[in-house]
C-alpha positions in Angstrom: 10.2 8.6 -19.3 8.5 5.4 -20.3 4.9 5.5 -21.4 2.5 6.0 -18.5 -0.5 3.9 -17.8 -3.7 5.3 -19.2 -7.0 5.7 -17.6 -10.1 5.0 -19.5 -13.7 4.1 -19.1 -16.4 6.6 -18.4 -18.4 3.6 -17.0 -15.9 2.9 -14.2 -17.1 1.6 -10.8 -19.3 4.1 -9.0 -18.2 5.5 -5.6 -18.7 3.1 -2.7 -20.6 4.5 0.3 -19.0 5.8 3.4 -18.3 3.4 6.2 -21.6 4.3 7.9 -23.4 3.1 4.7 -21.8 -0.3 4.5 -25.2 -2.0 4.8 -26.0 -0.8 1.3 -23.0 -2.5 -0.4 -23.7 -5.1 -3.0 -20.2 -6.5 -3.8 -18.4 -7.4 -0.6 -17.1 -10.8 0.4 -14.2 -11.4 2.8 -11.0 -13.4 3.3 -9.5 -13.4 6.8 -6.8 -10.8 7.5 -3.4 -12.5 8.2 -1.9 -10.4 11.1 -3.2 -11.1 14.6 -1.9 -7.7 15.6 -4.6 -6.2 13.5 -7.0 -6.9 16.4 -5.5 -3.9 18.4 -6.2 -1.5 15.5 -9.7 -2.8 15.2 -10.9 -2.5 18.8 -12.0 1.2 18.4 -14.3 0.5 15.4 -18.1 0.4 16.0 -20.2 -2.8 16.5 -22.8 -1.2 14.3 -20.6 -1.4 11.2 -20.0 -5.1 11.9 -23.8 -5.7 12.1 -24.2 -3.9 8.8 -21.8 -6.3 7.1 -23.7 -9.2 8.6 -26.9 -7.9 7.0 -25.2 -7.8 3.7 -23.9 -11.3 4.1 -27.3 -12.7 4.9 -29.2 -10.7 2.3 -26.8 -10.9 -0.6 -25.1 -14.2 -0.4 -27.7 -16.6 1.1 -27.1 -19.3 3.6 -23.8 -20.4 2.2 -22.2 -17.2 3.3 -23.6 -16.9 6.8 -21.2 -17.1 9.7 -23.0 -18.1 13.0 -19.8 -18.8 14.9 -17.5 -16.5 16.8 -16.1 -13.6 14.9 -14.0 -10.5 15.6 -16.3 -7.8 14.3 -13.5 -5.2 14.4 -11.4 -7.1 12.0 -14.2 -7.3 9.5 -14.5 -3.5 9.6 -10.8 -3.0 8.8 -11.1 -4.6 5.4 -14.7 -5.4 4.3 -13.4 -6.5 0.9 -10.9 -8.9 2.5 -13.5 -10.5 4.8 -16.3 -10.7 2.3 -14.5 -10.8 -1.0 -15.9 -10.0 -4.4 -16.8 -13.2 -6.3 -13.9 -12.6 -8.7 -11.4 -13.3 -5.9 -10.0 -16.8 -6.2 -7.3 -19.1 -4.9 -4.7 -18.8 -2.2 -3.0 -15.4 -2.9 -0.3 -14.2 -0.5 -0.8 -11.4 2.0 -0.1 -8.0 0.4 -1.4 -5.8 3.2 0.3 -4.5 6.3 0.2 -1.4 8.4 2.4 0.9 10.4 -0.5 1.2 12.8 0.2 -2.2 14.2 4.0 -1.9 14.2 6.0 -1.5 17.5 7.0 2.1 18.2 10.4 2.7 19.7 9.9 5.9 21.7 12.9 7.9 22.9 13.5 11.5 24.1 13.1 13.5 20.9 10.8 11.3 19.0 9.9 7.8 17.9 10.2 5.3 15.1 8.4 2.2 13.8 9.2 -0.1 10.8 7.7 -2.6 8.5 10.4 -5.0 7.1 10.4 -8.5 5.6 10.1 -9.9 9.1 6.6 -8.3 9.4 5.7 -8.4 5.7 7.2 -11.5 4.0 6.1 -10.7 0.5 8.3 -7.5 0.5 11.8 -8.9 0.1 13.3 -5.9 -1.7 11.8 -2.9 0.2 11.4 -2.0 3.8 9.7 1.1 5.3 10.3 3.2 8.5 7.9 5.8 9.9 9.6 8.4 12.2 8.6 11.4 14.2 10.9 14.0 15.7 10.0 16.8 18.1 11.2 20.4 17.5 14.9 20.0 18.2 14.7 16.1 18.2 17.7 14.6 16.3 18.0 11.4 14.4 21.7 11.1 15.0 24.5 11.2 12.4 24.5 7.9 10.7 24.6 6.0 7.4 23.1 2.8 6.0 24.1 -0.1 3.8 20.8 0.5 1.9 19.7 3.6 0.0 17.3 5.9 1.9 14.4 7.5 0.1 12.1 9.8 2.2 9.0 12.0 2.0 8.0 14.5 4.6 4.5 13.8 6.0 4.1 16.8 8.2 6.1 19.7 9.8 9.6 20.8 8.9 13.1 19.3 9.3 16.7 20.1 8.7 18.7 17.4 6.9 22.5 17.3 6.6 24.8 15.1 4.5 28.4 14.7 3.2 28.7 13.8 -0.4 31.2 11.3 -1.8 33.6 14.1 -2.6 33.7 15.3 1.0 31.5 18.3 0.4 28.8 19.3 2.9 25.0 19.6 2.4 22.4 21.2 4.7 18.8 21.9 3.7 15.4 22.5 5.3 12.5 20.4 4.0 8.8 20.7 4.6 5.6 18.7 4.0 5.7 16.6 0.7 9.4 17.3 0.1 11.6 14.3 -0.7 15.2 13.4 0.0 17.5 10.6 -1.0 20.8 9.4 0.5 22.8 6.7 -1.4 24.3 3.8 0.6 27.2 5.0 2.9 26.4 8.7 2.7 26.5 10.0 6.3 23.5 12.2 7.2 21.3 13.4 10.0 17.7 14.7 10.5 16.5 17.2 13.0 12.9 18.5 13.7 12.3 22.2 13.4 9.8 24.6 15.0 7.0 24.8 15.7 5.9 21.1 15.9 8.8 19.1 14.6 8.2 16.6 11.8 7.0 13.2 10.7 8.3 11.4 7.7 8.4 8.1 5.8 11.7 6.4 5.0 11.9 3.7 2.3 15.0 1.4 2.0 15.9 -0.8 -1.0 16.3 -3.9 1.1 13.5 -5.8 2.7 15.9 -7.0 5.5 16.7 -3.5 6.5 16.4 -2.5 10.1 17.0 0.8 11.9 18.7 -1.2 14.6 21.4 -2.2 12.1 22.6 1.2 10.9 26.0 2.8 11.6 25.5 5.4 14.3 28.4 7.8 15.0 28.1 7.4 18.8 27.6 3.6 18.6 30.7 3.2 16.5 33.0 5.5 18.5 31.7 4.2 21.8 33.1 0.9 20.7 36.6 2.1 19.6 39.3 1.9 22.3 39.7 5.3 23.9 43.4 5.5 23.2 42.9 4.6 19.5 40.3 7.3 19.0 42.5 9.8 20.9 45.4 8.9 18.6 43.2 9.2 15.5 42.1 12.7 16.4 45.4 13.9 18.1 43.6 14.8 21.4 44.2 13.8 25.0 42.3 10.7 26.3 40.5 12.8 28.9 39.0 15.0 26.3 36.8 12.0 25.4 35.5 11.3 28.8 31.9 12.4 28.1 31.7 10.5 24.8 32.2 7.2 26.7 29.2 8.0 28.9 26.9 7.6 25.8 24.6 4.6 26.1 26.3 1.5 24.8 24.0 1.2 21.8 24.4 4.9 20.8 22.0 7.8 21.0 19.7 7.0 18.0 17.1 9.7 18.7 17.7 12.4 21.3 16.5 15.8 22.3 18.5 19.1 21.8 17.7 22.7 21.1 16.4 23.8 17.7 19.3 24.6 15.3 20.3 28.1 14.3 19.6 29.7 10.9 20.1 27.6 7.8 22.6 30.0 6.3 24.8 29.9 9.4 25.1 26.1 9.3 25.7 26.1 5.5 28.6 28.5 6.1 30.0 26.4 8.9 30.2 23.2 6.8 31.4 24.7 3.5 35.1 24.5 4.3 37.7 24.6 1.5 35.6 22.4 -0.8 32.4 24.4 -0.6 28.9 23.1 -0.4 27.9 20.0 -2.3 26.3 20.6 -5.7 24.4 17.3 -5.3 20.7 17.9 -4.8 19.8 15.3 -2.1 16.4 16.9 -1.7 13.4 17.3 -4.1 10.6 19.9 -3.7 7.6 17.8 -4.5 5.3 20.3 -2.9 6.0 22.7 -5.8 5.9 20.2 -8.6 3.1 20.3 -11.2 1.2 17.0 -11.9 2.8 14.7 -14.4 -0.7 13.4 -15.3 -4.1 14.9 -14.4 -7.7 14.2 -15.0 -10.9 15.4 -13.5 -10.8 12.4 -11.1 -7.2 12.7 -9.9 -3.5 13.4 -10.6 -0.1 11.7 -10.4 3.3 13.2 -9.8 6.2 11.0 -11.0 9.7 11.5 -9.5 12.5 9.2 -10.7 16.1 9.6 -11.9 15.0 11.7 -14.8 14.0 14.7 -12.7 15.8 13.7 -9.4 19.2 12.5 -10.6 20.6 11.2 -7.3 17.8 8.7 -6.7 17.7 5.0 -7.6 14.1 4.7 -6.2 11.2 5.7 -8.5 8.0 7.1 -7.1 4.4 8.1 -8.2 2.5 10.3 -5.8 -1.2 9.5 -6.6 -4.4 11.4 -5.7 -7.7 9.8 -6.6 -11.0 11.6 -6.0 -14.0 9.8 -4.5 -15.3 7.2 -6.9 -12.2 7.4 -9.1 -9.9 4.6 -10.1 -6.1 4.2 -10.5 -6.7 2.2 -13.6 -6.0 -1.5 -14.3 -2.3 -1.6 -15.1 1.0 -3.4 -14.3 4.7 -2.5 -13.8 7.2 -4.3 -16.1 10.5 -3.3 -14.3 10.0 -3.6 -10.6 7.8 -4.6 -7.6 5.5 -1.9 -6.2 5.6 -1.0 -2.5 2.7 1.3 -1.5 2.1 3.7 1.4 -1.4 5.1 2.0 -1.4 8.7 3.3 -5.1 9.6 3.3 -8.5 8.2 2.5 -9.8 4.7 1.9 -9.2 2.5 -1.1 -9.5 -1.1 -2.2 -7.1 -3.0 -4.4 -7.3 -6.3 -6.2 -4.1 -8.0 -7.2 -4.1 -10.8 -9.8 -1.3 -13.3 -9.0 -1.7 -15.4 -12.2 -2.8 -19.0 -12.3 -6.4 -18.0 -11.4 -5.3 -16.4 -8.1 -6.7 -13.0 -7.1 -7.4 -11.3 -3.8 -9.0 -8.0 -2.8 -8.1 -5.9 0.3 -9.0 -2.5 1.7 -6.4 0.1 2.6 -6.5 3.1 5.0 -4.1 5.8 6.1 -0.8 4.3 7.4 -1.3 1.0 5.6 1.3 -0.6 3.3 0.6 -2.5 0.1 2.7 -4.6 -2.2 2.3 -5.7 -5.8 4.8 -8.1 -7.4 6.5 -7.0 -10.7 4.2 -7.5 -13.8 1.1 -8.4 -11.7 -2.1 -6.7 -12.8 -3.9 -4.5 -10.2 -6.0 -1.3 -9.7 -6.6 1.0 -6.7 -10.1 2.4 -6.3 -11.2 5.2 -4.0 -14.1 3.8 -2.0 -14.3 6.6 0.5 -15.8 10.1 0.5 -12.5 12.1 0.6 -9.5 12.2 -1.7 -7.4 9.0 -1.6 -3.7 9.8 -1.5 -1.0 7.1 -1.7 2.6 6.5 -2.9 3.8 3.9 -5.4 7.5 3.1 -4.8 9.9 1.0 -6.9 13.4 -0.2 -6.5 14.3 1.1 -9.9 15.6 4.4 -11.3 12.8 4.7 -13.8 9.0 4.7 -13.3 7.3 2.4 -15.8 3.8 1.1 -16.1 1.6 -0.4 -18.8 -2.2 0.2 -19.1 -4.8 -2.4 -19.8 -6.9 0.1 -21.7 -4.0 1.3 -23.8 -3.2 -2.3 -24.7 -6.6 -3.4 -25.8 -7.3 -0.2 -27.8 -4.0 -0.5 -29.7 -4.2 -4.2 -30.6 -5.9 -5.6 -33.7 -9.7 -5.1 -33.3 -10.8 -8.6 -34.2 -8.1 -10.2 -32.0 -9.3 -8.3 -28.9 -13.0 -9.0 -29.6 -12.3 -12.7 -30.1 -10.5 -12.8 -26.7 -12.9 -10.7 -24.6 -16.1 -11.5 -26.4 -17.2 -7.9 -26.6 -18.9 -6.0 -29.4 -17.2 -3.5 -31.7 -19.3 -0.8 -30.1 -17.9 -1.7 -26.6 -14.4 -1.7 -27.8 -14.8 1.7 -29.5 -16.2 3.1 -26.3 -13.0 2.5 -24.4 -11.2 5.9 -24.4 -7.8 5.9 -26.1 -6.3 9.0 -24.5 -3.5 8.5 -21.8 -4.7 9.0 -18.3 -3.7 7.2 -15.1 -6.9 8.0 -13.1 -10.2 6.9 -14.5 -13.3 9.1 -13.8 -16.0 8.0 -11.5 
C-alpha cells in the first residue's frame, strides 16, 4: 500500500459547537448553495438557528456582511460555512456538495431506490451513487451493469448472488458495514432478509450510470420474441405465458418471501463446477483499523486486501473536534458519502480558488484528483464518512508529512515560520489529527 496521509498538529482546530450553539461561532461566512431542491430538505430546520447566524453576521463581520433582503433561513442552516464562508474562501469554485436527501426516490413493492449521477452532480464525471432499501424478502432483480458495482451495507441484512466469469455460482449473506463488488457484466441479485430488510449504498465507476439503464433479466426476456426464447430453452411457447405478463420495463424491485437457509441455496447453485472461489464480498465489520489515533480511525480496503475490486475505499471515523488532516490524492478523484455526524470541508481548487461547505448524513462530496482538502468534525458525535476512488489502490499524501521531510530552511522560507513552529509539527504518520 502506498504511504498514507499523516495527521499532525496538537493545536488543530477546536471542536465547533453543536447546532444550537451557532450564535457562538467566530469563523462562519457563506456562499449560496447551488441546488434549489435543497429547500425541501431545509424546511424542517428551526428559525432560531437562522436568527443565530444573523447575529453572528452582524456582530462579527460589520455592515458589509449584513443581509437585509429576503433570505431562505433553512438553506443557511444546511451549510453555515457555505452561506457565511471563512475569509480564506476565494474565487468561483465549482459545487462539490450534493445529497441523497434531495434525490427522487423510486418506490416499488419491496423497496425503493434513489441516485446521484452526473446529471445531478456535474463535477462527478467518473463516479455515480445509488442508495437502495429492500424490505425483508424484497428483491433487486437479477441483472448486470456496464459499470462496476461497489457496495456497502448501511443497515440490516441481505443475500447477494452472482455468477463468476467461469460460470460458477456465488451466494452470501451480508450485514451492516460489509462490502461487495461485482465487475462489469457479472450477473447478480440482492434480497433483503429478516427482520427489517436492508439499506445499502452502491457506487459505480461511471458518472453517467443510471439504474434505469441496467440489463434486467425480465426486461431483456420480455423483449425477445416468444418463439425465439422457447426455441433457445427447448420448451413450449405456452410455458412462457406468465413471463410475458411482466411489466414492459421489467420487475426491477419486487416483493417475495424471505429465501431459505443459505446452505440450501449454495447447494442448489453449485452444479458440476462447484461454488465460485472468488470473494465478491468483504467483511469490513470485522476488520481492524488500518490507522488509528485518539481522535479517530481509518479502514482502507482496496485491491491489496479485496482482490476483486477496482474501487478503493477509506472508511473514516473522526471524533468530535478531530480533523482528517490536510492532504491530497495523487491517483484518483475522491467521491465521498457521509454516514453519520456533521463535518465541514474546504477544497482548494488552485489559482486562488477555495470553497468551504458543511456535510451531514446522506450527503455526497467530491474532491478532484490532486486537490488539497481536509474534513473536520464540527458536531458533537462521531463523524463517519467514506472516501471512494476509481482506482485499485488507495493513495494519499499528507501536508504535514511533506513539510516535516523537506529541507528545513526551504520550508521556513516558504511559510515564514520559526524553527520552533516547524519542529512542533509531529512527524509520525496519522490520518486523523487530535482535537
